[in-house]
MOPAC internal coordinates of N, CA, C and O (Angstrom, degrees):
PM7 1SCF
backbone

  N    0.0000 0     0.00 0     0.00 0    0    0    0
  C    1.4597 1     0.00 0     0.00 0    1    0    0
  C    1.4836 1   109.79 1     0.00 0    2    1    0
  O    1.2310 1   117.79 1   139.54 1    3    2    1
  N    1.3600 1   121.81 1   -40.46 1    3    2    1
  C    1.4064 1   120.77 1  -178.91 1    5    3    2
  C    1.5518 1   114.09 1   -66.26 1    6    5    3
  O    1.2310 1   120.82 1   144.42 1    7    6    5
  N    1.2769 1   116.04 1   -35.58 1    7    6    5
  C    1.4506 1   119.78 1   176.28 1    9    7    6
  C    1.5266 1   109.53 1   -65.26 1   10    9    7
  O    1.2310 1   119.40 1   137.75 1   11   10    9
  N    1.3574 1   118.75 1   -42.25 1   11   10    9
  C    1.4535 1   120.90 1   176.25 1   13   11   10
  C    1.5474 1   107.98 1   -58.87 1   14   13   11
  O    1.2310 1   120.74 1   129.83 1   15   14   13
  N    1.2867 1   116.18 1   -50.17 1   15   14   13
  C    1.5408 1   121.20 1  -175.22 1   17   15   14
  C    1.5016 1   108.19 1   -58.68 1   18   17   15
  O    1.2310 1   119.18 1   136.14 1   19   18   17
  N    1.3089 1   119.16 1   -43.86 1   19   18   17
  C    1.4871 1   120.67 1  -179.96 1   21   19   18
  C    1.4682 1   111.22 1   -65.21 1   22   21   19
  O    1.2310 1   119.03 1   135.97 1   23   22   21
  N    1.3521 1   119.45 1   -44.03 1   23   22   21
  C    1.5115 1   119.00 1   177.92 1   25   23   22
  C    1.4495 1   113.08 1   -72.24 1   26   25   23
  O    1.2310 1   117.91 1   148.76 1   27   26   25
  N    1.3512 1   121.59 1   -31.24 1   27   26   25
  C    1.4698 1   122.78 1   176.37 1   29   27   26
  C    1.5085 1   110.10 1   -67.70 1   30   29   27
  O    1.2310 1   121.34 1   143.83 1   31   30   29
  N    1.3413 1   115.04 1   -36.17 1   31   30   29
  C    1.5415 1   118.01 1  -179.05 1   33   31   30
  C    1.5276 1   110.39 1   -63.27 1   34   33   31
  O    1.2310 1   121.14 1   145.86 1   35   34   33
  N    1.3541 1   115.43 1   -34.14 1   35   34   33
  C    1.4059 1   119.08 1  -178.28 1   37   35   34
  C    1.5113 1   114.45 1   -65.70 1   38   37   35
  O    1.2310 1   121.07 1   169.33 1   39   38   37
  N    1.3197 1   115.57 1   -10.67 1   39   38   37
  C    1.4817 1   121.95 1   177.74 1   41   39   38
  C    1.5217 1   111.28 1  -105.10 1   42   41   39
  O    1.2310 1   119.47 1  -179.83 1   43   42   41
  N    1.2411 1   118.61 1     0.17 1   43   42   41
  C    1.5370 1   122.13 1  -175.03 1   45   43   42
  C    1.6181 1   103.40 1   -82.36 1   46   45   43
  O    1.2310 1   121.81 1   -59.54 1   47   46   45
  N    1.3300 1   114.14 1   120.46 1   47   46   45
  C    1.4546 1   116.19 1   178.88 1   49   47   46
  C    1.5746 1   110.80 1  -129.68 1   50   49   47
  O    1.2310 1   121.72 1  -134.84 1   51   50   49
  N    1.2688 1   114.32 1    45.16 1   51   50   49
  C    1.4906 1   118.80 1   177.93 1   53   51   50
  C    1.5471 1   108.21 1  -100.08 1   54   53   51
  O    1.2310 1   119.75 1   -31.29 1   55   54   53
  N    1.3419 1   118.08 1   148.71 1   55   54   53
  C    1.4441 1   120.79 1  -179.42 1   57   55   54
  C    1.5422 1   111.04 1   -61.48 1   58   57   55
  O    1.2310 1   121.18 1   -40.69 1   59   58   57
  N    1.3171 1   115.34 1   139.31 1   59   58   57
  C    1.4479 1   123.15 1   177.64 1   61   59   58
  C    1.5347 1   112.63 1   -52.48 1   62   61   59
  O    1.2310 1   121.11 1   149.70 1   63   62   61
  N    1.3457 1   115.49 1   -30.30 1   63   62   61
  C    1.4788 1   116.59 1  -173.74 1   65   63   62
  C    1.5824 1   107.67 1   -71.28 1   66   65   63
  O    1.2310 1   121.04 1   165.42 1   67   66   65
  N    1.3509 1   115.62 1   -14.58 1   67   66   65
  C    1.4605 1   119.65 1   178.53 1   69   67   66
  C    1.5467 1   113.50 1  -101.03 1   70   69   67
  O    1.2310 1   123.29 1  -169.66 1   71   70   69
  N    1.3576 1   111.29 1    10.34 1   71   70   69
  C    1.4643 1   117.28 1   179.09 1   73   71   70
  C    1.4863 1   111.38 1   -44.92 1   74   73   71
  O    1.2310 1   119.54 1   -44.60 1   75   74   73
  N    1.2614 1   118.48 1   135.40 1   75   74   73
  C    1.4658 1   127.13 1  -179.49 1   77   75   74
  C    1.5632 1   112.07 1    75.28 1   78   77   75
  O    1.2310 1   119.18 1   132.60 1   79   78   77
  N    1.3032 1   119.17 1   -47.40 1   79   78   77
  C    1.4851 1   122.18 1  -177.24 1   81   79   78
  C    1.5299 1   108.70 1   -66.71 1   82   81   79
  O    1.2310 1   119.14 1   132.46 1   83   82   81
  N    1.3306 1   119.24 1   -47.54 1   83   82   81
  C    1.4411 1   123.22 1  -177.73 1   85   83   82
  C    1.5606 1   110.95 1   -56.50 1   86   85   83
  O    1.2310 1   120.98 1   124.24 1   87   86   85
  N    1.3380 1   115.73 1   -55.76 1   87   86   85
  C    1.4404 1   117.76 1  -176.87 1   89   87   86
  C    1.5480 1   114.10 1   -69.12 1   90   89   87
  O    1.2310 1   120.26 1   146.41 1   91   90   89
  N    1.3282 1   117.11 1   -33.59 1   91   90   89
  C    1.4395 1   120.08 1  -179.79 1   93   91   90
  C    1.5187 1   112.00 1   -67.14 1   94   93   91
  O    1.2310 1   120.06 1   142.97 1   95   94   93
  N    1.3405 1   117.48 1   -37.03 1   95   94   93
  C    1.4824 1   119.09 1   176.43 1   97   95   94
  C    1.5001 1   108.85 1   -73.83 1   98   97   95
  O    1.2310 1   120.44 1   143.65 1   99   98   97
  N    1.3413 1   116.77 1   -36.35 1   99   98   97
  C    1.4869 1   120.75 1   179.67 1  101   99   98
  C    1.4715 1   109.42 1   -63.72 1  102  101   99
  O    1.2310 1   118.80 1   146.04 1  103  102  101
  N    1.3311 1   119.89 1   -33.96 1  103  102  101
  C    1.4336 1   125.69 1   179.44 1  105  103  102
  C    1.5347 1   109.65 1   -66.11 1  106  105  103
  O    1.2310 1   120.90 1   138.51 1  107  106  105
  N    1.3261 1   115.89 1   -41.49 1  107  106  105
  C    1.4429 1   119.10 1   177.03 1  109  107  106
  C    1.4639 1   110.60 1   -64.88 1  110  109  107
  O    1.2310 1   119.59 1   137.89 1  111  110  109
  N    1.2818 1   118.39 1   -42.11 1  111  110  109
  C    1.5020 1   122.87 1  -178.07 1  113  111  110
  C    1.5510 1   110.19 1   -64.13 1  114  113  111
  O    1.2310 1   120.22 1   134.98 1  115  114  113
  N    1.3440 1   117.19 1   -45.02 1  115  114  113
  C    1.4351 1   121.17 1  -177.15 1  117  115  114
  C    1.5261 1   111.19 1   -69.63 1  118  117  115
  O    1.2310 1   121.11 1   144.04 1  119  118  117
  N    1.3733 1   115.48 1   -35.96 1  119  118  117
  C    1.4825 1   116.54 1   173.68 1  121  119  118
  C    1.4744 1   112.09 1   -65.32 1  122  121  119
  O    1.2310 1   120.74 1   145.70 1  123  122  121
  N    1.3215 1   116.19 1   -34.30 1  123  122  121
  C    1.5062 1   118.79 1   174.42 1  125  123  122
  C    1.5569 1   109.74 1   -61.74 1  126  125  123
  O    1.2310 1   121.03 1   135.68 1  127  126  125
  N    1.2983 1   115.63 1   -44.32 1  127  126  125
  C    1.4786 1   119.99 1  -179.10 1  129  127  126
  C    1.5747 1   110.88 1   -58.41 1  130  129  127
  O    1.2310 1   121.76 1   135.23 1  131  130  129
  N    1.3307 1   114.23 1   -44.77 1  131  130  129
  C    1.4680 1   121.12 1   176.23 1  133  131  130
  C    1.4991 1   111.81 1   -57.76 1  134  133  131
  O    1.2310 1   121.06 1   129.31 1  135  134  133
  N    1.3125 1   115.57 1   -50.69 1  135  134  133
  C    1.4148 1   121.35 1  -179.68 1  137  135  134
  C    1.5463 1   113.19 1   -64.80 1  138  137  135
  O    1.2310 1   119.45 1   147.62 1  139  138  137
  N    1.3129 1   118.66 1   -32.38 1  139  138  137
  C    1.4155 1   123.83 1   175.69 1  141  139  138
  C    1.5223 1   112.76 1   -64.99 1  142  141  139
  O    1.2310 1   120.26 1   142.57 1  143  142  141
  N    1.2583 1   117.11 1   -37.43 1  143  142  141
  C    1.5089 1   123.87 1   177.36 1  145  143  142
  C    1.5332 1   106.56 1   -63.98 1  146  145  143
  O    1.2310 1   121.41 1   133.54 1  147  146  145
  N    1.3633 1   114.90 1   -46.46 1  147  146  145
  C    1.4808 1   118.76 1  -177.51 1  149  147  146
  C    1.5456 1   110.80 1   -69.23 1  150  149  147
  O    1.2310 1   120.88 1   145.18 1  151  150  149
  N    1.2959 1   115.92 1   -34.82 1  151  150  149
  C    1.4984 1   121.87 1   175.18 1  153  151  150
  C    1.5119 1   111.32 1   -59.84 1  154  153  151
  O    1.2310 1   120.51 1   130.91 1  155  154  153
  N    1.3674 1   116.62 1   -49.09 1  155  154  153
  C    1.3753 1   122.62 1   179.26 1  157  155  154
  C    1.4648 1   113.00 1   -61.34 1  158  157  155
  O    1.2310 1   119.11 1   145.33 1  159  158  157
  N    1.3079 1   119.31 1   -34.67 1  159  158  157
  C    1.4308 1   125.51 1   175.53 1  161  159  158
  C    1.5534 1   110.56 1   -59.10 1  162  161  159
  O    1.2310 1   121.67 1   131.98 1  163  162  161
  N    1.2842 1   114.41 1   -48.02 1  163  162  161
  C    1.4795 1   124.27 1   179.23 1  165  163  162
  C    1.6322 1   106.84 1   -63.59 1  166  165  163
  O    1.2310 1   120.38 1   134.17 1  167  166  165
  N    1.2673 1   116.88 1   -45.83 1  167  166  165
  C    1.4498 1   121.31 1  -175.47 1  169  167  166
  C    1.5604 1   109.37 1   -66.22 1  170  169  167
  O    1.2310 1   121.29 1   129.94 1  171  170  169
  N    1.3248 1   115.14 1   -50.06 1  171  170  169
  C    1.4593 1   118.37 1  -173.01 1  173  171  170
  C    1.5340 1   113.25 1   -93.77 1  174  173  171
  O    1.2310 1   120.61 1   179.93 1  175  174  173
  N    1.2688 1   116.44 1    -0.07 1  175  174  173
  C    1.4990 1   123.92 1   179.48 1  177  175  174
  C    1.4888 1   111.30 1    49.26 1  178  177  175
  O    1.2310 1   122.09 1  -133.39 1  179  178  177
  N    1.4090 1   113.60 1    46.61 1  179  178  177
  C    1.4190 1   120.31 1   177.63 1  181  179  178
  C    1.5127 1   110.86 1  -110.21 1  182  181  179
  O    1.2310 1   120.87 1   -20.05 1  183  182  181
  N    1.3180 1   115.95 1   159.95 1  183  182  181
  C    1.4929 1   120.08 1  -178.41 1  185  183  182
  C    1.5607 1   102.53 1   -72.00 1  186  185  183
  O    1.2310 1   123.19 1   -34.37 1  187  186  185
  N    1.3817 1   111.49 1   145.63 1  187  186  185
  C    1.4679 1   121.08 1   174.12 1  189  187  186
  C    1.4735 1   108.21 1   -72.11 1  190  189  187
  O    1.2310 1   119.42 1   -40.64 1  191  190  189
  N    1.3534 1   118.72 1   139.36 1  191  190  189
  C    1.4575 1   123.55 1   175.63 1  193  191  190
  C    1.5158 1   106.94 1   -87.97 1  194  193  191
  O    1.2310 1   120.98 1   -67.36 1  195  194  193
  N    1.3236 1   115.73 1   112.64 1  195  194  193
  C    1.4664 1   117.39 1  -175.57 1  197  195  194
  C    1.5534 1   113.16 1   -64.35 1  198  197  195
  O    1.2310 1   119.62 1   157.53 1  199  198  197
  N    1.2704 1   118.33 1   -22.47 1  199  198  197
  C    1.4501 1   120.92 1   179.19 1  201  199  198
  C    1.5231 1   107.38 1   -74.55 1  202  201  199
  O    1.2310 1   119.50 1   136.86 1  203  202  201
  N    1.3601 1   118.57 1   -43.14 1  203  202  201
  C    1.4902 1   122.11 1   175.18 1  205  203  202
  C    1.5240 1   110.12 1   -55.85 1  206  205  203
  O    1.2310 1   121.01 1   132.96 1  207  206  205
  N    1.3628 1   115.68 1   -47.04 1  207  206  205
  C    1.4217 1   118.88 1  -178.09 1  209  207  206
  C    1.5192 1   112.54 1   -64.90 1  210  209  207
  O    1.2310 1   121.71 1   141.45 1  211  210  209
  N    1.2984 1   114.33 1   -38.55 1  211  210  209
  C    1.4846 1   119.84 1  -178.24 1  213  211  210
  C    1.5119 1   107.48 1   -67.31 1  214  213  211
  O    1.2310 1   119.45 1   141.57 1  215  214  213
  N    1.3220 1   118.65 1   -38.43 1  215  214  213
  C    1.4704 1   120.33 1   177.62 1  217  215  214
  C    1.4812 1   112.60 1   -63.80 1  218  217  215
  O    1.2310 1   120.42 1   136.37 1  219  218  217
  N    1.3798 1   116.80 1   -43.63 1  219  218  217
  C    1.4433 1   119.36 1   178.50 1  221  219  218
  C    1.5167 1   113.60 1   -67.34 1  222  221  219
  O    1.2310 1   120.74 1   138.22 1  223  222  221
  N    1.3521 1   116.18 1   -41.78 1  223  222  221
  C    1.4511 1   119.80 1   175.08 1  225  223  222
  C    1.4813 1   113.13 1   -60.13 1  226  225  223
  O    1.2310 1   119.92 1   144.89 1  227  226  225
  N    1.4173 1   117.76 1   -35.11 1  227  226  225
  C    1.4269 1   122.42 1   176.82 1  229  227  226
  C    1.5273 1   109.54 1   -61.96 1  230  229  227
  O    1.2310 1   121.26 1   137.24 1  231  230  229
  N    1.3535 1   115.19 1   -42.76 1  231  230  229
  C    1.4355 1   120.44 1  -177.22 1  233  231  230
  C    1.5766 1   110.44 1   -65.34 1  234  233  231
  O    1.2310 1   121.65 1   139.18 1  235  234  233
  N    1.3336 1   114.45 1   -40.82 1  235  234  233
  C    1.4734 1   121.27 1   178.30 1  237  235  234
  C    1.5759 1   106.47 1   -60.95 1  238  237  235
  O    1.2310 1   121.34 1   131.83 1  239  238  237
  N    1.2989 1   115.05 1   -48.17 1  239  238  237
  C    1.5038 1   119.01 1  -176.31 1  241  239  238
  C    1.5187 1   109.73 1   -62.24 1  242  241  239
  O    1.2310 1   121.45 1   142.80 1  243  242  241
  N    1.3837 1   114.84 1   -37.20 1  243  242  241
  C    1.5245 1   115.25 1  -179.91 1  245  243  242
  C    1.5425 1   111.02 1   -61.08 1  246  245  243
  O    1.2310 1   123.16 1   135.19 1  247  246  245
  N    1.3592 1   111.55 1   -44.81 1  247  246  245
  C    1.4749 1   116.15 1   179.41 1  249  247  246
  C    1.5214 1   114.39 1   -64.79 1  250  249  247
  O    1.2310 1   120.75 1   135.77 1  251  250  249
  N    1.3351 1   116.17 1   -44.23 1  251  250  249
  C    1.4743 1   122.12 1   175.18 1  253  251  250
  C    1.5368 1   107.27 1   -53.16 1  254  253  251
  O    1.2310 1   120.96 1   130.56 1  255  254  253
  N    1.3226 1   115.77 1   -49.44 1  255  254  253
  C    1.4882 1   119.86 1  -178.54 1  257  255  254
  C    1.5804 1   109.48 1   -57.77 1  258  257  255
  O    1.2310 1   119.85 1   137.21 1  259  258  257
  N    1.2247 1   117.89 1   -42.79 1  259  258  257
  C    1.4855 1   121.51 1  -178.02 1  261  259  258
  C    1.5860 1   111.45 1   -65.89 1  262  261  259
  O    1.2310 1   121.89 1   137.40 1  263  262  261
  N    1.3267 1   113.98 1   -42.60 1  263  262  261
  C    1.4839 1   117.87 1   175.72 1  265  263  262
  C    1.4477 1   109.04 1   -58.92 1  266  265  263
  O    1.2310 1   119.70 1   131.73 1  267  266  265
  N    1.3873 1   118.18 1   -48.27 1  267  266  265
  C    1.4573 1   120.26 1  -178.17 1  269  267  266
  C    1.5415 1   110.61 1   -61.30 1  270  269  267
  O    1.2310 1   119.69 1   134.82 1  271  270  269
  N    1.3116 1   118.19 1   -45.18 1  271  270  269
  C    1.4447 1   121.35 1  -178.85 1  273  271  270
  C    1.5069 1   110.43 1   -60.94 1  274  273  271
  O    1.2310 1   119.54 1   132.36 1  275  274  273
  N    1.3792 1   118.49 1   -47.64 1  275  274  273
  C    1.4182 1   122.64 1   178.47 1  277  275  274
  C    1.5184 1   113.97 1   -59.93 1  278  277  275
  O    1.2310 1   120.46 1   155.40 1  279  278  277
  N    1.3227 1   116.72 1   -24.60 1  279  278  277
  C    1.4690 1   121.66 1   177.28 1  281  279  278
  C    1.5561 1   113.44 1   -94.90 1  282  281  279
  O    1.2310 1   122.80 1  -177.55 1  283  282  281
  N    1.3395 1   112.24 1     2.45 1  283  282  281
  C    1.5048 1   116.48 1   178.64 1  285  283  282
  C    1.5230 1   112.72 1    76.84 1  286  285  283
  O    1.2310 1   119.54 1  -157.29 1  287  286  285
  N    1.3527 1   118.48 1    22.71 1  287  286  285
  C    1.4327 1   121.11 1   178.86 1  289  287  286
  C    1.5246 1   109.35 1  -109.69 1  290  289  287
  O    1.2310 1   122.36 1   -27.16 1  291  290  289
  N    1.2967 1   113.08 1   152.84 1  291  290  289
  C    1.4844 1   118.44 1   173.18 1  293  291  290
  C    1.4747 1   107.89 1   -97.57 1  294  293  291
  O    1.2310 1   120.76 1   -25.62 1  295  294  293
  N    1.2874 1   116.15 1   154.38 1  295  294  293
  C    1.4951 1   120.64 1  -179.70 1  297  295  294
  C    1.5696 1   104.86 1   -68.45 1  298  297  295
  O    1.2310 1   118.69 1   146.41 1  299  298  297
  N    1.2916 1   120.10 1   -33.59 1  299  298  297
  C    1.4722 1   123.89 1   178.17 1  301  299  298
  C    1.4936 1   109.19 1   -55.84 1  302  301  299
  O    1.2310 1   121.35 1   127.72 1  303  302  301
  N    1.2780 1   115.02 1   -52.28 1  303  302  301
  C    1.5033 1   121.70 1  -176.48 1  305  303  302
  C    1.5073 1   111.54 1   -66.72 1  306  305  303
  O    1.2310 1   119.36 1   144.72 1  307  306  305
  N    1.3698 1   118.82 1   -35.28 1  307  306  305
  C    1.4428 1   124.28 1   176.64 1  309  307  306
  C    1.5111 1   110.55 1   -64.72 1  310  309  307
  O    1.2310 1   122.20 1   136.57 1  311  310  309
  N    1.4096 1   113.40 1   -43.43 1  311  310  309
  C    1.4744 1   116.57 1  -178.72 1  313  311  310
  C    1.5773 1   110.69 1   -69.60 1  314  313  311
  O    1.2310 1   119.65 1   139.47 1  315  314  313
  N    1.3117 1   118.28 1   -40.53 1  315  314  313
  C    1.4690 1   122.17 1   179.41 1  317  315  314
  C    1.5589 1   107.35 1   -62.69 1  318  317  315
  O    1.2310 1   119.96 1   136.55 1  319  318  317
  N    1.3027 1   117.68 1   -43.45 1  319  318  317
  C    1.4834 1   122.03 1  -178.21 1  321  319  318
  C    1.5303 1   108.15 1   -62.08 1  322  321  319
  O    1.2310 1   120.21 1   134.58 1  323  322  321
  N    1.3109 1   117.20 1   -45.42 1  323  322  321
  C    1.4361 1   121.34 1   179.97 1  325  323  322
  C    1.5363 1   114.09 1   -61.05 1  326  325  323
  O    1.2310 1   122.70 1   133.29 1  327  326  325
  N    1.3023 1   112.43 1   -46.71 1  327  326  325
  C    1.5189 1   116.56 1   179.13 1  329  327  326
  C    1.5202 1   110.97 1   -64.44 1  330  329  327
  O    1.2310 1   118.17 1   140.84 1  331  330  329
  N    1.3416 1   121.09 1   -39.16 1  331  330  329
  C    1.4252 1   123.35 1   172.47 1  333  331  330
  C    1.5031 1   113.93 1   -56.72 1  334  333  331
  O    1.2310 1   121.69 1   135.28 1  335  334  333
  N    1.3465 1   114.37 1   -44.72 1  335  334  333
  C    1.4531 1   121.87 1  -176.69 1  337  335  334
  C    1.5678 1   106.83 1   -65.60 1  338  337  335
  O    1.2310 1   119.60 1   135.67 1  339  338  337
  N    1.3339 1   118.37 1   -44.33 1  339  338  337
  C    1.4493 1   121.07 1  -174.04 1  341  339  338
  C    1.5650 1   108.24 1   -71.17 1  342  341  339
  O    1.2310 1   118.24 1   145.66 1  343  342  341
  N    1.3114 1   120.96 1   -34.34 1  343  342  341
  C    1.4615 1   125.77 1   178.38 1  345  343  342
  C    1.5000 1   109.86 1   -64.77 1  346  345  343
  O    1.2310 1   121.98 1   138.20 1  347  346  345
  N    1.3473 1   113.81 1   -41.80 1  347  346  345
  C    1.4293 1   123.08 1   178.25 1  349  347  346
  C    1.5547 1   111.34 1   -59.76 1  350  349  347
  O    1.2310 1   122.77 1   133.90 1  351  350  349
  N    1.3234 1   112.30 1   -46.10 1  351  350  349
  C    1.4672 1   120.74 1   177.63 1  353  351  350
  C    1.5448 1   112.52 1   -62.80 1  354  353  351
  O    1.2310 1   122.46 1   135.59 1  355  354  353
  N    1.2893 1   112.90 1   -44.41 1  355  354  353
  C    1.4506 1   117.08 1   177.54 1  357  355  354
  C    1.4513 1   115.34 1   -59.76 1  358  357  355
  O    1.2310 1   122.58 1   132.75 1  359  358  357
  N    1.3395 1   112.67 1   -47.25 1  359  358  357
  C    1.5282 1   119.15 1   178.49 1  361  359  358
  C    1.5445 1   111.95 1   -59.26 1  362  361  359
  O    1.2310 1   120.93 1   144.41 1  363  362  361
  N    1.3074 1   115.83 1   -35.59 1  363  362  361
  C    1.4846 1   118.08 1  -179.80 1  365  363  362
  C    1.5223 1   109.95 1   -94.80 1  366  365  363
  O    1.2310 1   118.46 1  -169.36 1  367  366  365
  N    1.2497 1   120.54 1    10.64 1  367  366  365
  C    1.4953 1   121.97 1   176.51 1  369  367  366
  C    1.5160 1   113.01 1    65.47 1  370  369  367
  O    1.2310 1   120.89 1  -144.25 1  371  370  369
  N    1.3380 1   115.90 1    35.75 1  371  370  369
  C    1.4460 1   121.67 1  -173.35 1  373  371  370
  C    1.5360 1   113.12 1  -116.53 1  374  373  371
  O    1.2310 1   119.86 1  -162.33 1  375  374  373
  N    1.3607 1   117.87 1    17.67 1  375  374  373
  C    1.4415 1   121.30 1  -178.81 1  377  375  374
  C    1.5574 1   109.55 1   -66.30 1  378  377  375
  O    1.2310 1   120.98 1   144.96 1  379  378  377
  N    1.2864 1   115.74 1   -35.04 1  379  378  377
  C    1.4980 1   119.84 1   179.59 1  381  379  378
  C    1.5005 1   109.37 1   -84.65 1  382  381  379
  O    1.2310 1   119.63 1   -18.39 1  383  382  381
  N    1.3153 1   118.31 1   161.61 1  383  382  381
  C    1.4547 1   120.05 1   176.48 1  385  383  382
  C    1.4756 1   110.93 1   105.53 1  386  385  383
  O    1.2310 1   120.84 1    14.60 1  387  386  385
  N    1.3151 1   116.01 1  -165.40 1  387  386  385
  C    1.4062 1   117.58 1  -177.29 1  389  387  386
  C    1.6294 1   108.68 1  -142.49 1  390  389  387
  O    1.2310 1   121.19 1   -14.79 1  391  390  389
  N    1.2692 1   115.33 1   165.21 1  391  390  389
  C    1.4481 1   120.71 1   177.52 1  393  391  390
  C    1.5188 1   110.26 1   108.65 1  394  393  391
  O    1.2310 1   120.94 1   -33.61 1  395  394  393
  N    1.3220 1   115.82 1   146.39 1  395  394  393
  C    1.4753 1   121.07 1  -177.58 1  397  395  394
  C    1.5080 1   112.46 1   -71.66 1  398  397  395
  O    1.2310 1   119.80 1   149.17 1  399  398  397
  N    1.3314 1   117.99 1   -30.83 1  399  398  397
  C    1.5056 1   120.14 1  -174.22 1  401  399  398
  C    1.4860 1   113.45 1  -104.22 1  402  401  399
  O    1.2310 1   120.70 1  -120.30 1  403  402  401
  N    1.3549 1   116.27 1    59.70 1  403  402  401
  C    1.4466 1   118.07 1  -177.40 1  405  403  402
  C    1.5086 1   110.09 1   -96.69 1  406  405  403
  O    1.2310 1   120.10 1   180.00 1  407  406  405

């Protein structure tokens, strides 16, 4: 993940004054594009194109990487943190439900 993050950062060309805001809004847009492809699959009852989905997921990953970098976080530490959080929820029987502090 850290190699990806380093290489992805080398392609980030947004102004520093938009640090965090640019990639966060881009993440929302790319997530919308991914969901739109899935929506059209439901509407048209057609098979999802794996390459289209992979391209959209790659764009989402790029923006996640930039948000992490702008916040001084590595994707490795984000992934480790997330797994620890999910393991804790599983052990406590709190995987279902909603809310950040389960």
